[in-house]
PDBQT receptor file of N, H, CA, C and O in Angstrom, charges set to zero:
ATOM      1  N   MET A   1       0.840  -1.184   0.000  1.00  0.00    +0.000 N 
ATOM      2  CA  MET A   1       0.000   0.000   0.000  1.00  0.00    +0.000 C 
ATOM      3  C   MET A   1       0.880   1.239   0.000  1.00  0.00    +0.000 C 
ATOM      4  O   MET A   1       1.904   1.294   0.681  1.00  0.00    +0.000 OA
ATOM      5  N   GLN A   2       0.466   2.222  -0.768  1.00  0.00    +0.000 N 
ATOM      6  H   GLN A   2      -0.366   2.178  -1.321  1.00  0.00    +0.000 HD
ATOM      7  CA  GLN A   2       1.233   3.455  -0.862  1.00  0.00    +0.000 C 
ATOM      8  C   GLN A   2       0.959   4.367   0.331  1.00  0.00    +0.000 C 
ATOM      9  O   GLN A   2      -0.147   4.392   0.870  1.00  0.00    +0.000 OA
ATOM     10  N   LYS A   3       1.969   5.101   0.725  1.00  0.00    +0.000 N 
ATOM     11  H   LYS A   3       2.868   5.081   0.287  1.00  0.00    +0.000 HD
ATOM     12  CA  LYS A   3       1.857   6.025   1.841  1.00  0.00    +0.000 C 
ATOM     13  C   LYS A   3       1.521   7.403   1.292  1.00  0.00    +0.000 C 
ATOM     14  O   LYS A   3       2.309   7.978   0.541  1.00  0.00    +0.000 OA
ATOM     15  N   LEU A   4       0.378   7.932   1.651  1.00  0.00    +0.000 N 
ATOM     16  H   LEU A   4      -0.262   7.465   2.261  1.00  0.00    +0.000 HD
ATOM     17  CA  LEU A   4      -0.031   9.258   1.200  1.00  0.00    +0.000 C 
ATOM     18  C   LEU A   4       0.259  10.274   2.287  1.00  0.00    +0.000 C 
ATOM     19  O   LEU A   4       0.057  10.005   3.472  1.00  0.00    +0.000 OA
ATOM     20  N   VAL A   5       0.735  11.450   1.878  1.00  0.00    +0.000 N 
ATOM     21  H   VAL A   5       0.898  11.668   0.916  1.00  0.00    +0.000 HD
ATOM     22  CA  VAL A   5       1.068  12.509   2.824  1.00  0.00    +0.000 C 
ATOM     23  C   VAL A   5       0.417  13.808   2.386  1.00  0.00    +0.000 C 
ATOM     24  O   VAL A   5       0.025  13.966   1.230  1.00  0.00    +0.000 OA
ATOM     25  N   SER A   6       0.307  14.735   3.329  1.00  0.00    +0.000 N 
ATOM     26  H   SER A   6       0.625  14.607   4.268  1.00  0.00    +0.000 HD
ATOM     27  CA  SER A   6      -0.219  16.067   3.018  1.00  0.00    +0.000 C 
ATOM     28  C   SER A   6       0.854  16.865   2.276  1.00  0.00    +0.000 C 
ATOM     29  O   SER A   6       1.958  16.374   2.042  1.00  0.00    +0.000 OA
ATOM     30  N   ILE A   7       0.516  18.084   1.915  1.00  0.00    +0.000 N 
ATOM     31  H   ILE A   7      -0.382  18.483   2.105  1.00  0.00    +0.000 HD
ATOM     32  CA  ILE A   7       1.475  18.926   1.192  1.00  0.00    +0.000 C 
ATOM     33  C   ILE A   7       2.684  19.250   2.066  1.00  0.00    +0.000 C 
ATOM     34  O   ILE A   7       3.806  19.326   1.567  1.00  0.00    +0.000 OA
ATOM     35  N   GLU A   8       2.461  19.442   3.368  1.00  0.00    +0.000 N 
ATOM     36  H   GLU A   8       1.549  19.380   3.773  1.00  0.00    +0.000 HD
ATOM     37  CA  GLU A   8       3.577  19.679   4.282  1.00  0.00    +0.000 C 
ATOM     38  C   GLU A   8       4.436  18.423   4.413  1.00  0.00    +0.000 C 
ATOM     39  O   GLU A   8       5.663  18.503   4.479  1.00  0.00    +0.000 OA
ATOM     40  N   GLY A   9       3.785  17.272   4.448  1.00  0.00    +0.000 N 
ATOM     41  H   GLY A   9       2.789  17.207   4.394  1.00  0.00    +0.000 HD
ATOM     42  CA  GLY A   9       4.503  15.999   4.512  1.00  0.00    +0.000 C 
ATOM     43  C   GLY A   9       5.315  15.740   3.262  1.00  0.00    +0.000 C 
ATOM     44  O   GLY A   9       6.408  15.179   3.330  1.00  0.00    +0.000 OA
ATOM     45  N   LEU A  10       4.782  16.149   2.110  1.00  0.00    +0.000 N 
ATOM     46  H   LEU A  10       3.893  16.605   2.054  1.00  0.00    +0.000 HD
ATOM     47  CA  LEU A  10       5.506  15.996   0.851  1.00  0.00    +0.000 C 
ATOM     48  C   LEU A  10       6.774  16.835   0.885  1.00  0.00    +0.000 C 
ATOM     49  O   LEU A  10       7.840  16.372   0.477  1.00  0.00    +0.000 OA
ATOM     50  N   ARG A  11       6.664  18.050   1.365  1.00  0.00    +0.000 N 
ATOM     51  H   ARG A  11       5.799  18.425   1.696  1.00  0.00    +0.000 HD
ATOM     52  CA  ARG A  11       7.818  18.950   1.436  1.00  0.00    +0.000 C 
ATOM     53  C   ARG A  11       8.888  18.394   2.371  1.00  0.00    +0.000 C 
ATOM     54  O   ARG A  11      10.079  18.551   2.105  1.00  0.00    +0.000 OA
ATOM     55  N   GLU A  12       8.485  17.754   3.449  1.00  0.00    +0.000 N 
ATOM     56  H   GLU A  12       7.517  17.626   3.665  1.00  0.00    +0.000 HD
ATOM     57  CA  GLU A  12       9.420  17.232   4.443  1.00  0.00    +0.000 C 
ATOM     58  C   GLU A  12       9.754  15.754   4.243  1.00  0.00    +0.000 C 
ATOM     59  O   GLU A  12      10.444  15.166   5.076  1.00  0.00    +0.000 OA
ATOM     60  N   SER A  13       9.283  15.147   3.165  1.00  0.00    +0.000 N 
ATOM     61  H   SER A  13       8.723  15.624   2.488  1.00  0.00    +0.000 HD
ATOM     62  CA  SER A  13       9.446  13.705   2.969  1.00  0.00    +0.000 C 
ATOM     63  C   SER A  13      10.861  13.269   2.614  1.00  0.00    +0.000 C 
ATOM     64  O   SER A  13      11.169  12.077   2.655  1.00  0.00    +0.000 OA
ATOM     65  N   GLY A  14      11.721  14.212   2.270  1.00  0.00    +0.000 N 
ATOM     66  H   GLY A  14      11.471  15.180   2.237  1.00  0.00    +0.000 HD
ATOM     67  CA  GLY A  14      13.094  13.864   1.936  1.00  0.00    +0.000 C 
ATOM     68  C   GLY A  14      13.342  13.681   0.452  1.00  0.00    +0.000 C 
ATOM     69  O   GLY A  14      14.455  13.329   0.063  1.00  0.00    +0.000 OA
ATOM     70  N   ILE A  15      12.342  13.908  -0.391  1.00  0.00    +0.000 N 
ATOM     71  H   ILE A  15      11.437  14.194  -0.074  1.00  0.00    +0.000 HD
ATOM     72  CA  ILE A  15      12.563  13.753  -1.827  1.00  0.00    +0.000 C 
ATOM     73  C   ILE A  15      13.210  14.992  -2.437  1.00  0.00    +0.000 C 
ATOM     74  O   ILE A  15      13.720  14.939  -3.556  1.00  0.00    +0.000 OA
ATOM     75  N   PHE A  16      13.191  16.107  -1.705  1.00  0.00    +0.000 N 
ATOM     76  H   PHE A  16      12.776  16.149  -0.795  1.00  0.00    +0.000 HD
ATOM     77  CA  PHE A  16      13.827  17.338  -2.164  1.00  0.00    +0.000 C 
ATOM     78  C   PHE A  16      15.074  17.594  -1.323  1.00  0.00    +0.000 C 
ATOM     79  O   PHE A  16      15.055  17.367  -0.113  1.00  0.00    +0.000 OA
ATOM     80  N   PRO A  17      16.160  18.066  -1.945  1.00  0.00    +0.000 N 
ATOM     81  CA  PRO A  17      17.347  18.425  -1.151  1.00  0.00    +0.000 C 
ATOM     82  C   PRO A  17      17.001  19.551  -0.168  1.00  0.00    +0.000 C 
ATOM     83  O   PRO A  17      16.148  20.391  -0.456  1.00  0.00    +0.000 OA
ATOM     84  N   ASP A  18      17.664  19.563   0.989  1.00  0.00    +0.000 N 
ATOM     85  H   ASP A  18      18.356  18.880   1.224  1.00  0.00    +0.000 HD
ATOM     86  CA  ASP A  18      17.359  20.551   2.020  1.00  0.00    +0.000 C 
ATOM     87  C   ASP A  18      17.471  21.988   1.519  1.00  0.00    +0.000 C 
ATOM     88  O   ASP A  18      16.666  22.840   1.898  1.00  0.00    +0.000 OA
ATOM     89  N   ASP A  19      18.448  22.262   0.682  1.00  0.00    +0.000 N 
ATOM     90  H   ASP A  19      19.101  21.570   0.374  1.00  0.00    +0.000 HD
ATOM     91  CA  ASP A  19      18.639  23.628   0.207  1.00  0.00    +0.000 C 
ATOM     92  C   ASP A  19      17.774  23.969  -1.007  1.00  0.00    +0.000 C 
ATOM     93  O   ASP A  19      17.798  25.110  -1.468  1.00  0.00    +0.000 OA
ATOM     94  N   LEU A  20      17.012  23.011  -1.535  1.00  0.00    +0.000 N 
ATOM     95  H   LEU A  20      16.993  22.084  -1.160  1.00  0.00    +0.000 HD
ATOM     96  CA  LEU A  20      16.186  23.257  -2.717  1.00  0.00    +0.000 C 
ATOM     97  C   LEU A  20      14.722  22.865  -2.522  1.00  0.00    +0.000 C 
ATOM     98  O   LEU A  20      14.027  22.579  -3.497  1.00  0.00    +0.000 OA
ATOM     99  N   LYS A  21      14.247  22.849  -1.281  1.00  0.00    +0.000 N 
ATOM    100  H   LYS A  21      14.812  23.081  -0.489  1.00  0.00    +0.000 HD
ATOM    101  CA  LYS A  21      12.847  22.484  -1.042  1.00  0.00    +0.000 C 
ATOM    102  C   LYS A  21      11.927  23.548  -1.621  1.00  0.00    +0.000 C 
ATOM    103  O   LYS A  21      12.099  24.734  -1.336  1.00  0.00    +0.000 OA
ATOM    104  N   PRO A  22      10.954  23.142  -2.429  1.00  0.00    +0.000 N 
ATOM    105  CA  PRO A  22       9.997  24.133  -2.933  1.00  0.00    +0.000 C 
ATOM    106  C   PRO A  22       9.093  24.603  -1.792  1.00  0.00    +0.000 C 
ATOM    107  O   PRO A  22       8.844  23.870  -0.835  1.00  0.00    +0.000 OA
ATOM    108  N   SER A  23       8.617  25.817  -1.912  1.00  0.00    +0.000 N 
ATOM    109  H   SER A  23       8.819  26.413  -2.690  1.00  0.00    +0.000 HD
ATOM    110  CA  SER A  23       7.723  26.356  -0.893  1.00  0.00    +0.000 C 
ATOM    111  C   SER A  23       6.353  25.677  -1.003  1.00  0.00    +0.000 C 
ATOM    112  O   SER A  23       6.033  25.044  -2.010  1.00  0.00    +0.000 OA
ATOM    113  N   ILE A  24       5.566  25.824   0.043  1.00  0.00    +0.000 N 
ATOM    114  H   ILE A  24       5.826  26.338   0.860  1.00  0.00    +0.000 HD
ATOM    115  CA  ILE A  24       4.199  25.301   0.024  1.00  0.00    +0.000 C 
ATOM    116  C   ILE A  24       3.430  25.951  -1.118  1.00  0.00    +0.000 C 
ATOM    117  O   ILE A  24       2.646  25.289  -1.799  1.00  0.00    +0.000 OA
ATOM    118  N   ARG A  25       3.649  27.232  -1.327  1.00  0.00    +0.000 N 
ATOM    119  H   ARG A  25       4.285  27.769  -0.774  1.00  0.00    +0.000 HD
ATOM    120  CA  ARG A  25       2.974  27.957  -2.410  1.00  0.00    +0.000 C 
ATOM    121  C   ARG A  25       3.322  27.352  -3.771  1.00  0.00    +0.000 C 
ATOM    122  O   ARG A  25       2.447  27.187  -4.621  1.00  0.00    +0.000 OA
ATOM    123  N   THR A  26       4.601  27.023  -3.975  1.00  0.00    +0.000 N 
ATOM    124  H   THR A  26       5.311  27.158  -3.284  1.00  0.00    +0.000 HD
ATOM    125  CA  THR A  26       5.026  26.406  -5.233  1.00  0.00    +0.000 C 
ATOM    126  C   THR A  26       4.374  25.039  -5.418  1.00  0.00    +0.000 C 
ATOM    127  O   THR A  26       3.897  24.721  -6.507  1.00  0.00    +0.000 OA
ATOM    128  N   LEU A  27       4.352  24.232  -4.361  1.00  0.00    +0.000 N 
ATOM    129  H   LEU A  27       4.739  24.490  -3.477  1.00  0.00    +0.000 HD
ATOM    130  CA  LEU A  27       3.721  22.913  -4.461  1.00  0.00    +0.000 C 
ATOM    131  C   LEU A  27       2.234  23.032  -4.761  1.00  0.00    +0.000 C 
ATOM    132  O   LEU A  27       1.699  22.244  -5.541  1.00  0.00    +0.000 OA
ATOM    133  N   ARG A  28       1.562  24.000  -4.158  1.00  0.00    +0.000 N 
ATOM    134  H   ARG A  28       1.996  24.641  -3.525  1.00  0.00    +0.000 HD
ATOM    135  CA  ARG A  28       0.142  24.211  -4.462  1.00  0.00    +0.000 C 
ATOM    136  C   ARG A  28      -0.050  24.643  -5.910  1.00  0.00    +0.000 C 
ATOM    137  O   ARG A  28      -1.005  24.227  -6.566  1.00  0.00    +0.000 OA
ATOM    138  N   ASP A  29       0.856  25.474  -6.404  1.00  0.00    +0.000 N 
ATOM    139  H   ASP A  29       1.632  25.812  -5.871  1.00  0.00    +0.000 HD
ATOM    140  CA  ASP A  29       0.789  25.907  -7.801  1.00  0.00    +0.000 C 
ATOM    141  C   ASP A  29       0.990  24.718  -8.737  1.00  0.00    +0.000 C 
ATOM    142  O   ASP A  29       0.262  24.577  -9.720  1.00  0.00    +0.000 OA
ATOM    143  N   TRP A  30       1.967  23.864  -8.444  1.00  0.00    +0.000 N 
ATOM    144  H   TRP A  30       2.559  23.979  -7.645  1.00  0.00    +0.000 HD
ATOM    145  CA  TRP A  30       2.203  22.668  -9.257  1.00  0.00    +0.000 C 
ATOM    146  C   TRP A  30       0.978  21.760  -9.245  1.00  0.00    +0.000 C 
ATOM    147  O   TRP A  30       0.625  21.168 -10.265  1.00  0.00    +0.000 OA
ATOM    148  N   THR A  31       0.332  21.654  -8.085  1.00  0.00    +0.000 N 
ATOM    149  H   THR A  31       0.618  22.134  -7.257  1.00  0.00    +0.000 HD
ATOM    150  CA  THR A  31      -0.863  20.816  -7.973  1.00  0.00    +0.000 C 
ATOM    151  C   THR A  31      -1.999  21.415  -8.794  1.00  0.00    +0.000 C 
ATOM    152  O   THR A  31      -2.670  20.709  -9.546  1.00  0.00    +0.000 OA
ATOM    153  N   ARG A  32      -2.210  22.721  -8.646  1.00  0.00    +0.000 N 
ATOM    154  H   ARG A  32      -1.665  23.295  -8.036  1.00  0.00    +0.000 HD
ATOM    155  CA  ARG A  32      -3.289  23.411  -9.358  1.00  0.00    +0.000 C 
ATOM    156  C   ARG A  32      -3.146  23.266 -10.872  1.00  0.00    +0.000 C 
ATOM    157  O   ARG A  32      -4.138  23.115 -11.585  1.00  0.00    +0.000 OA
ATOM    158  N   HIS A  33      -1.903  23.314 -11.354  1.00  0.00    +0.000 N 
ATOM    159  H   HIS A  33      -1.098  23.436 -10.775  1.00  0.00    +0.000 HD
ATOM    160  CA  HIS A  33      -1.652  23.198 -12.787  1.00  0.00    +0.000 C 
ATOM    161  C   HIS A  33      -1.358  21.760 -13.217  1.00  0.00    +0.000 C 
ATOM    162  O   HIS A  33      -0.930  21.521 -14.346  1.00  0.00    +0.000 OA
ATOM    163  N   GLN A  34      -1.588  20.812 -12.319  1.00  0.00    +0.000 N 
ATOM    164  H   GLN A  34      -1.935  21.007 -11.402  1.00  0.00    +0.000 HD
ATOM    165  CA  GLN A  34      -1.432  19.379 -12.570  1.00  0.00    +0.000 C 
ATOM    166  C   GLN A  34      -0.030  19.027 -13.065  1.00  0.00    +0.000 C 
ATOM    167  O   GLN A  34       0.131  18.214 -13.974  1.00  0.00    +0.000 OA
ATOM    168  N   ARG A  35       0.976  19.646 -12.459  1.00  0.00    +0.000 N 
ATOM    169  H   ARG A  35       0.845  20.307 -11.720  1.00  0.00    +0.000 HD
ATOM    170  CA  ARG A  35       2.366  19.352 -12.802  1.00  0.00    +0.000 C 
ATOM    171  C   ARG A  35       2.934  18.206 -11.976  1.00  0.00    +0.000 C 
ATOM    172  O   ARG A  35       3.941  17.605 -12.352  1.00  0.00    +0.000 OA
ATOM    173  N   ILE A  36       2.288  17.902 -10.845  1.00  0.00    +0.000 N 
ATOM    174  H   ILE A  36       1.471  18.390 -10.539  1.00  0.00    +0.000 HD
ATOM    175  CA  ILE A  36       2.685  16.751 -10.029  1.00  0.00    +0.000 C 
ATOM    176  C   ILE A  36       1.436  15.925  -9.730  1.00  0.00    +0.000 C 
ATOM    177  O   ILE A  36       0.341  16.477  -9.615  1.00  0.00    +0.000 OA
ATOM    178  N   PRO A  37       1.592  14.603  -9.603  1.00  0.00    +0.000 N 
ATOM    179  CA  PRO A  37       0.428  13.753  -9.324  1.00  0.00    +0.000 C 
ATOM    180  C   PRO A  37      -0.050  13.919  -7.882  1.00  0.00    +0.000 C 
ATOM    181  O   PRO A  37       0.751  14.107  -6.966  1.00  0.00    +0.000 OA
ATOM    182  N   TYR A  38      -1.366  13.847  -7.698  1.00  0.00    +0.000 N 
ATOM    183  H   TYR A  38      -2.017  13.694  -8.442  1.00  0.00    +0.000 HD
ATOM    184  CA  TYR A  38      -1.960  13.972  -6.373  1.00  0.00    +0.000 C 
ATOM    185  C   TYR A  38      -3.251  13.178  -6.313  1.00  0.00    +0.000 C 
ATOM    186  O   TYR A  38      -3.771  12.744  -7.341  1.00  0.00    +0.000 OA
ATOM    187  N   ARG A  39      -3.766  12.990  -5.107  1.00  0.00    +0.000 N 
ATOM    188  H   ARG A  39      -3.343  13.343  -4.272  1.00  0.00    +0.000 HD
ATOM    189  CA  ARG A  39      -5.032  12.276  -4.903  1.00  0.00    +0.000 C 
ATOM    190  C   ARG A  39      -5.953  13.157  -4.078  1.00  0.00    +0.000 C 
ATOM    191  O   ARG A  39      -5.509  13.779  -3.113  1.00  0.00    +0.000 OA
ATOM    192  N   LYS A  40      -7.206  13.221  -4.435  1.00  0.00    +0.000 N 
ATOM    193  H   LYS A  40      -7.566  12.716  -5.219  1.00  0.00    +0.000 HD
ATOM    194  CA  LYS A  40      -8.200  13.930  -3.652  1.00  0.00    +0.000 C 
ATOM    195  C   LYS A  40      -8.986  12.896  -2.848  1.00  0.00    +0.000 C 
ATOM    196  O   LYS A  40      -9.481  11.913  -3.399  1.00  0.00    +0.000 OA
ATOM    197  N   VAL A  41      -9.095  13.128  -1.547  1.00  0.00    +0.000 N 
ATOM    198  H   VAL A  41      -8.693  13.927  -1.100  1.00  0.00    +0.000 HD
ATOM    199  CA  VAL A  41      -9.905  12.296  -0.659  1.00  0.00    +0.000 C 
ATOM    200  C   VAL A  41     -10.859  13.266   0.021  1.00  0.00    +0.000 C 
ATOM    201  O   VAL A  41     -10.489  13.966   0.964  1.00  0.00    +0.000 OA
ATOM    202  N   GLY A  42     -12.094  13.297  -0.472  1.00  0.00    +0.000 N 
ATOM    203  H   GLY A  42     -12.395  12.728  -1.238  1.00  0.00    +0.000 HD
ATOM    204  CA  GLY A  42     -13.027  14.313   0.007  1.00  0.00    +0.000 C 
ATOM    205  C   GLY A  42     -12.525  15.670  -0.427  1.00  0.00    +0.000 C 
ATOM    206  O   GLY A  42     -12.284  15.898  -1.612  1.00  0.00    +0.000 OA
ATOM    207  N   LYS A  43     -12.364  16.579   0.530  1.00  0.00    +0.000 N 
ATOM    208  H   LYS A  43     -12.559  16.394   1.493  1.00  0.00    +0.000 HD
ATOM    209  CA  LYS A  43     -11.855  17.905   0.193  1.00  0.00    +0.000 C 
ATOM    210  C   LYS A  43     -10.353  18.029   0.428  1.00  0.00    +0.000 C 
ATOM    211  O   LYS A  43      -9.781  19.103   0.236  1.00  0.00    +0.000 OA
ATOM    212  N   PHE A  44      -9.713  16.939   0.840  1.00  0.00    +0.000 N 
ATOM    213  H   PHE A  44     -10.177  16.067   0.995  1.00  0.00    +0.000 HD
ATOM    214  CA  PHE A  44      -8.288  16.964   1.161  1.00  0.00    +0.000 C 
ATOM    215  C   PHE A  44      -7.458  16.458  -0.015  1.00  0.00    +0.000 C 
ATOM    216  O   PHE A  44      -7.902  15.596  -0.774  1.00  0.00    +0.000 OA
ATOM    217  N   THR A  45      -6.258  16.997  -0.156  1.00  0.00    +0.000 N 
ATOM    218  H   THR A  45      -5.898  17.697   0.460  1.00  0.00    +0.000 HD
ATOM    219  CA  THR A  45      -5.334  16.616  -1.213  1.00  0.00    +0.000 C 
ATOM    220  C   THR A  45      -4.147  15.897  -0.581  1.00  0.00    +0.000 C 
ATOM    221  O   THR A  45      -3.546  16.390   0.373  1.00  0.00    +0.000 OA
ATOM    222  N   TYR A  46      -3.818  14.726  -1.124  1.00  0.00    +0.000 N 
ATOM    223  H   TYR A  46      -4.307  14.325  -1.899  1.00  0.00    +0.000 HD
ATOM    224  CA  TYR A  46      -2.700  13.935  -0.625  1.00  0.00    +0.000 C 
ATOM    225  C   TYR A  46      -1.769  13.575  -1.770  1.00  0.00    +0.000 C 
ATOM    226  O   TYR A  46      -2.157  13.572  -2.938  1.00  0.00    +0.000 OA
ATOM    227  N   PHE A  47      -0.527  13.272  -1.402  1.00  0.00    +0.000 N 
ATOM    228  H   PHE A  47      -0.212  13.274  -0.453  1.00  0.00    +0.000 HD
ATOM    229  CA  PHE A  47       0.505  12.963  -2.380  1.00  0.00    +0.000 C 
ATOM    230  C   PHE A  47       1.212  11.670  -1.993  1.00  0.00    +0.000 C 
ATOM    231  O   PHE A  47       1.359  11.365  -0.809  1.00  0.00    +0.000 OA
ATOM    232  N   ASP A  48       1.647  10.915  -2.992  1.00  0.00    +0.000 N 
ATOM    233  H   ASP A  48       1.527  11.163  -3.953  1.00  0.00    +0.000 HD
ATOM    234  CA  ASP A  48       2.504   9.750  -2.781  1.00  0.00    +0.000 C 
ATOM    235  C   ASP A  48       3.922  10.216  -3.118  1.00  0.00    +0.000 C 
ATOM    236  O   ASP A  48       4.222  10.428  -4.293  1.00  0.00    +0.000 OA
ATOM    237  N   PRO A  49       4.808  10.384  -2.122  1.00  0.00    +0.000 N 
ATOM    238  CA  PRO A  49       6.147  10.919  -2.384  1.00  0.00    +0.000 C 
ATOM    239  C   PRO A  49       6.935  10.146  -3.440  1.00  0.00    +0.000 C 
ATOM    240  O   PRO A  49       7.658  10.751  -4.231  1.00  0.00    +0.000 OA
ATOM    241  N   VAL A  50       6.809   8.831  -3.464  1.00  0.00    +0.000 N 
ATOM    242  H   VAL A  50       6.222   8.339  -2.821  1.00  0.00    +0.000 HD
ATOM    243  CA  VAL A  50       7.538   8.025  -4.453  1.00  0.00    +0.000 C 
ATOM    244  C   VAL A  50       7.043   8.351  -5.861  1.00  0.00    +0.000 C 
ATOM    245  O   VAL A  50       7.843   8.488  -6.786  1.00  0.00    +0.000 OA
ATOM    246  N   GLU A  51       5.741   8.474  -6.020  1.00  0.00    +0.000 N 
ATOM    247  H   GLU A  51       5.091   8.363  -5.268  1.00  0.00    +0.000 HD
ATOM    248  CA  GLU A  51       5.152   8.794  -7.321  1.00  0.00    +0.000 C 
ATOM    249  C   GLU A  51       5.540  10.211  -7.760  1.00  0.00    +0.000 C 
ATOM    250  O   GLU A  51       5.844  10.437  -8.931  1.00  0.00    +0.000 OA
ATOM    251  N   VAL A  52       5.527  11.151  -6.831  1.00  0.00    +0.000 N 
ATOM    252  H   VAL A  52       5.280  10.968  -5.879  1.00  0.00    +0.000 HD
ATOM    253  CA  VAL A  52       5.909  12.530  -7.158  1.00  0.00    +0.000 C 
ATOM    254  C   VAL A  52       7.376  12.585  -7.581  1.00  0.00    +0.000 C 
ATOM    255  O   VAL A  52       7.707  13.247  -8.564  1.00  0.00    +0.000 OA
ATOM    256  N   LEU A  53       8.252  11.904  -6.857  1.00  0.00    +0.000 N 
ATOM    257  H   LEU A  53       7.983  11.366  -6.058  1.00  0.00    +0.000 HD
ATOM    258  CA  LEU A  53       9.671  11.890  -7.208  1.00  0.00    +0.000 C 
ATOM    259  C   LEU A  53       9.895  11.293  -8.592  1.00  0.00    +0.000 C 
ATOM    260  O   LEU A  53      10.666  11.836  -9.384  1.00  0.00    +0.000 OA
ATOM    261  N   ALA A  54       9.231  10.190  -8.888  1.00  0.00    +0.000 N 
ATOM    262  H   ALA A  54       8.605   9.749  -8.245  1.00  0.00    +0.000 HD
ATOM    263  CA  ALA A  54       9.363   9.561 -10.215  1.00  0.00    +0.000 C 
ATOM    264  C   ALA A  54       8.873  10.508 -11.308  1.00  0.00    +0.000 C 
ATOM    265  O   ALA A  54       9.483  10.602 -12.373  1.00  0.00    +0.000 OA
ATOM    266  N   HIS A  55       7.778  11.205 -11.043  1.00  0.00    +0.000 N 
ATOM    267  H   HIS A  55       7.282  11.129 -10.177  1.00  0.00    +0.000 HD
ATOM    268  CA  HIS A  55       7.233  12.149 -12.025  1.00  0.00    +0.000 C 
ATOM    269  C   HIS A  55       8.196  13.309 -12.252  1.00  0.00    +0.000 C 
ATOM    270  O   HIS A  55       8.439  13.698 -13.394  1.00  0.00    +0.000 OA
ATOM    271  N   ILE A  56       8.744  13.864 -11.175  1.00  0.00    +0.000 N 
ATOM    272  H   ILE A  56       8.547  13.548 -10.247  1.00  0.00    +0.000 HD
ATOM    273  CA  ILE A  56       9.690  14.976 -11.299  1.00  0.00    +0.000 C 
ATOM    274  C   ILE A  56      10.930  14.545 -12.073  1.00  0.00    +0.000 C 
ATOM    275  O   ILE A  56      11.419  15.282 -12.930  1.00  0.00    +0.000 OA
ATOM    276  N   ASN A  57      11.432  13.364 -11.776  1.00  0.00    +0.000 N 
ATOM    277  H   ASN A  57      11.034  12.765 -11.081  1.00  0.00    +0.000 HD
ATOM    278  CA  ASN A  57      12.631  12.875 -12.471  1.00  0.00    +0.000 C 
ATOM    279  C   ASN A  57      12.393  12.620 -13.952  1.00  0.00    +0.000 C 
ATOM    280  O   ASN A  57      13.312  12.764 -14.758  1.00  0.00    +0.000 OA
ATOM    281  N   SER A  58      11.173  12.244 -14.322  1.00  0.00    +0.000 N 
ATOM    282  H   SER A  58      10.426  12.127 -13.667  1.00  0.00    +0.000 HD
ATOM    283  CA  SER A  58      10.919  11.917 -15.726  1.00  0.00    +0.000 C 
ATOM    284  C   SER A  58      10.347  13.076 -16.523  1.00  0.00    +0.000 C 
ATOM    285  O   SER A  58      10.613  13.176 -17.721  1.00  0.00    +0.000 OA
ATOM    286  N   LYS A  59       9.578  13.948 -15.906  1.00  0.00    +0.000 N 
ATOM    287  H   LYS A  59       9.363  13.868 -14.933  1.00  0.00    +0.000 HD
ATOM    288  CA  LYS A  59       8.863  14.982 -16.670  1.00  0.00    +0.000 C 
ATOM    289  C   LYS A  59       9.344  16.409 -16.440  1.00  0.00    +0.000 C 
ATOM    290  O   LYS A  59       9.181  17.256 -17.318  1.00  0.00    +0.000 OA
ATOM    291  N   MET A  60       9.927  16.693 -15.294  1.00  0.00    +0.000 N 
ATOM    292  H   MET A  60      10.060  16.004 -14.580  1.00  0.00    +0.000 HD
ATOM    293  CA  MET A  60      10.223  18.091 -14.964  1.00  0.00    +0.000 C 
ATOM    294  C   MET A  60      11.702  18.438 -15.044  1.00  0.00    +0.000 C 
ATOM    295  O   MET A  60      12.130  19.451 -14.491  1.00  0.00    +0.000 OA
ATOM    296  N   ARG A  61      12.471  17.627 -15.714  1.00  0.00    +0.000 N 
ATOM    297  H   ARG A  61      12.123  16.805 -16.164  1.00  0.00    +0.000 HD
ATOM    298  CA  ARG A  61      13.889  17.914 -15.857  1.00  0.00    +0.000 C 
ATOM    299  C   ARG A  61      14.097  18.938 -16.973  1.00  0.00    +0.000 C 
ATOM    300  O   ARG A  61      13.409  18.913 -17.993  1.00  0.00    +0.000 OA
ATOM    301  N   MET A  62      15.053  19.834 -16.759  1.00  0.00    +0.000 N 
ATOM    302  H   MET A  62      15.612  19.854 -15.930  1.00  0.00    +0.000 HD
ATOM    303  CA  MET A  62      15.401  20.817 -17.787  1.00  0.00    +0.000 C 
ATOM    304  C   MET A  62      16.669  20.341 -18.486  1.00  0.00    +0.000 C 
ATOM    305  O   MET A  62      17.558  19.766 -17.857  1.00  0.00    +0.000 OA
ATOM    306  N   ALA A  63      16.741  20.580 -19.765  1.00  0.00    +0.000 N 
ATOM    307  H   ALA A  63      16.019  21.047 -20.276  1.00  0.00    +0.000 HD
ATOM    308  CA  ALA A  63      17.928  20.212 -20.532  1.00  0.00    +0.000 C 
ATOM    309  C   ALA A  63      19.090  21.117 -20.150  1.00  0.00    +0.000 C 
ATOM    310  O   ALA A  63      18.903  22.301 -19.874  1.00  0.00    +0.000 OA
ATOM    311  N   ALA A  64      20.294  20.548 -20.137  1.00  0.00    +0.000 N 
ATOM    312  H   ALA A  64      20.446  19.585 -20.362  1.00  0.00    +0.000 HD
ATOM    313  CA  ALA A  64      21.480  21.335 -19.845  1.00  0.00    +0.000 C 
ATOM    314  C   ALA A  64      21.789  22.251 -21.018  1.00  0.00    +0.000 C 
ATOM    315  O   ALA A  64      21.523  21.922 -22.174  1.00  0.00    +0.000 OA
ATOM    316  N   ARG A  65      22.338  23.376 -20.704  1.00  0.00    +0.000 N 
ATOM    317  H   ARG A  65      22.554  23.643 -19.765  1.00  0.00    +0.000 HD
ATOM    318  CA  ARG A  65      22.669  24.339 -21.771  1.00  0.00    +0.000 C 
ATOM    319  C   ARG A  65      24.024  24.070 -22.360  1.00  0.00    +0.000 C 
ATOM    320  O   ARG A  65      24.456  24.784 -23.265  1.00  0.00    +0.000 OA
TER     321      ARG A  65
């Protein structure tokens, strides 16, 4: 079974480096624009950190210059 966490839990889950953690506002923006996967349970939004990390690694990488 997958472990779902809140937006604060996602930020503190360890998938982001300490010096590069996105703000809560940024994570909400990514969620609103469907840039990261999430689950709605009633009115609450939850995230699977493993799924978010895999998505970021595959879809949100920028090409080197």
